[in-house]
C-alpha positions as CSV (number, residue, x, y, z in Angstrom):
1,X,-66.5,-30.4,41.0
2,X,-69.0,-32.3,38.9
3,X,-70.3,-31.2,35.5
4,X,-73.5,-29.3,35.4
5,X,-76.4,-31.6,34.7
6,X,-78.5,-28.9,33.1
7,X,-77.3,-28.3,29.6
8,X,-78.8,-27.2,26.3
9,X,-80.8,-29.9,24.5
10,X,-82.3,-30.2,21.1
11,X,-85.9,-30.6,22.5
12,X,-88.5,-28.3,21.1
13,X,-89.3,-25.2,23.2
14,X,-92.7,-24.8,21.5
15,X,-93.7,-28.4,22.2
16,X,-92.6,-27.9,25.8
17,X,-94.6,-24.7,26.3
18,X,-97.6,-26.0,24.4
19,X,-97.7,-29.1,26.7
20,X,-98.1,-26.9,29.9
21,X,-101.5,-28.2,31.2
22,X,-102.6,-25.1,33.0
23,X,-104.0,-22.7,30.3
24,X,-103.1,-19.6,32.2
25,X,-99.6,-20.7,33.0
26,X,-99.1,-21.6,29.3
27,X,-100.3,-18.1,28.2
28,X,-98.0,-16.5,30.9
29,X,-95.0,-18.6,29.7
30,X,-95.6,-17.4,26.2
31,X,-95.6,-13.8,27.3
32,X,-92.5,-14.2,29.3
33,X,-90.8,-16.0,26.4
34,X,-91.6,-13.0,24.1
35,X,-90.1,-10.6,26.7
36,X,-86.9,-12.6,26.9
37,X,-86.6,-13.0,23.2
38,X,-86.9,-9.3,22.8
39,X,-84.4,-8.6,25.6
40,X,-81.8,-11.0,24.4
41,X,-82.3,-11.0,20.6
42,X,-81.8,-14.8,21.0
43,X,-84.1,-17.8,20.2
44,X,-85.2,-19.9,23.1
45,X,-83.5,-23.3,23.8
46,X,-84.4,-26.0,26.2
47,X,-81.9,-26.5,29.1
48,X,-82.4,-29.9,30.6
49,X,-86.0,-31.0,30.6
50,X,-87.8,-28.0,32.2
51,X,-85.8,-24.7,31.7
52,X,-86.3,-22.4,28.7
53,X,-83.2,-20.3,28.3
54,X,-82.2,-17.4,26.2
55,X,-78.7,-16.5,25.2
56,X,-75.6,-17.9,27.0
57,X,-73.0,-16.5,29.4
58,X,-69.8,-18.0,30.4
59,X,-68.6,-17.9,34.0
60,X,-65.8,-19.4,36.0
61,X,-66.6,-20.9,39.4
62,X,-64.6,-20.6,42.6
63,X,-62.3,-23.5,41.6
64,X,-61.6,-22.2,38.1
65,X,-64.0,-24.4,36.1
66,X,-65.7,-22.7,33.2
67,X,-69.5,-23.2,32.7
68,X,-72.2,-21.8,30.4
69,X,-75.7,-20.9,31.5
70,X,-78.6,-18.9,30.0
71,X,-78.5,-15.2,30.3
72,X,-82.1,-15.3,31.3
73,X,-84.8,-18.0,31.2
74,X,-87.9,-19.4,32.9
75,X,-89.4,-22.6,34.0
76,X,-93.2,-23.2,34.4
77,X,-93.0,-25.1,37.7
78,X,-96.1,-26.5,39.4
79,X,-96.2,-23.9,42.2
80,X,-95.1,-20.9,40.2
81,X,-93.6,-19.6,37.0
82,X,-89.9,-19.3,37.9
83,X,-88.1,-16.5,36.1
84,X,-84.3,-16.5,36.2
85,X,-82.8,-13.0,36.9
86,X,-79.2,-14.1,37.0
87,X,-77.7,-11.0,38.6
88,X,-80.0,-11.4,41.6
89,X,-82.4,-8.7,42.8
90,X,-80.3,-6.3,44.8
91,X,-79.4,-4.2,41.8
92,X,-83.1,-3.8,40.9
93,X,-84.5,-2.9,44.3
94,X,-86.5,0.1,42.9
95,X,-88.1,-2.2,40.2
96,X,-88.9,-4.9,42.7
97,X,-90.9,-2.4,44.9
98,X,-93.2,-1.8,41.9
99,X,-93.5,-5.4,40.6
100,X,-96.4,-6.7,42.6
101,X,-97.0,-10.0,44.3
102,X,-94.0,-12.4,44.0
103,X,-91.4,-14.4,46.0
104,X,-87.7,-14.7,45.3
105,X,-84.7,-17.0,45.8
106,X,-81.1,-16.0,45.0
107,X,-81.7,-15.5,41.3
108,X,-85.3,-16.9,41.0
109,X,-88.4,-14.8,40.8
110,X,-91.5,-16.9,41.6
111,X,-94.8,-15.6,40.1
112,X,-98.1,-17.4,40.5
113,X,-99.5,-15.7,37.5
114,X,-98.7,-12.6,35.5
115,X,-101.9,-10.9,36.6
116,X,-100.3,-10.7,40.1
117,X,-97.6,-8.3,38.8
118,X,-97.0,-5.3,36.6
119,X,-95.9,-6.8,33.3
120,X,-94.2,-3.5,32.2
121,X,-92.1,-3.7,35.3
122,X,-91.2,-7.3,34.7
123,X,-90.2,-6.4,31.1
124,X,-87.9,-3.7,32.5
125,X,-86.5,-6.1,35.1
126,X,-85.7,-8.7,32.4
127,X,-84.2,-6.0,30.1
128,X,-82.1,-4.6,32.9
129,X,-80.9,-8.0,34.0
130,X,-79.8,-9.0,30.5
131,X,-78.0,-5.7,30.1
132,X,-76.1,-6.2,33.4
133,X,-75.2,-9.8,32.4
134,X,-73.8,-8.6,29.1
135,X,-71.7,-6.0,30.9
136,X,-70.4,-8.5,33.5
137,X,-69.8,-11.6,31.4
138,X,-68.8,-12.9,28.0
139,X,-72.1,-13.7,26.3
140,X,-73.3,-15.5,23.2
């Protein structure tokens, strides 16, 4: 299996976030970053060119190769702010019902803008996700 292309970089997170053209998306990204920093107790790092990650967990794939990935993170994509909830959403069904307007992928929560959701529920979701990751994996 090939190496992961997305790895931590030395790029500035603040410069990346400050360069988000859409003013509302930039403000939303800053709020989500603050939630993630509080949840993890870790400073943000750029992963690749467009993912802001917090903390690190280690996992082994199906062929026994070890990898590292952020415990949580986000990416301000053009279509939506993508929030990475690494355990997926099944464990958080009750919270998801209260969240508001969103879409999901396997571990991706797509939010057009924070005003579409309940920010307190998002904070609980991020906190719960981080806790679950720390229980399930070796984290840094």
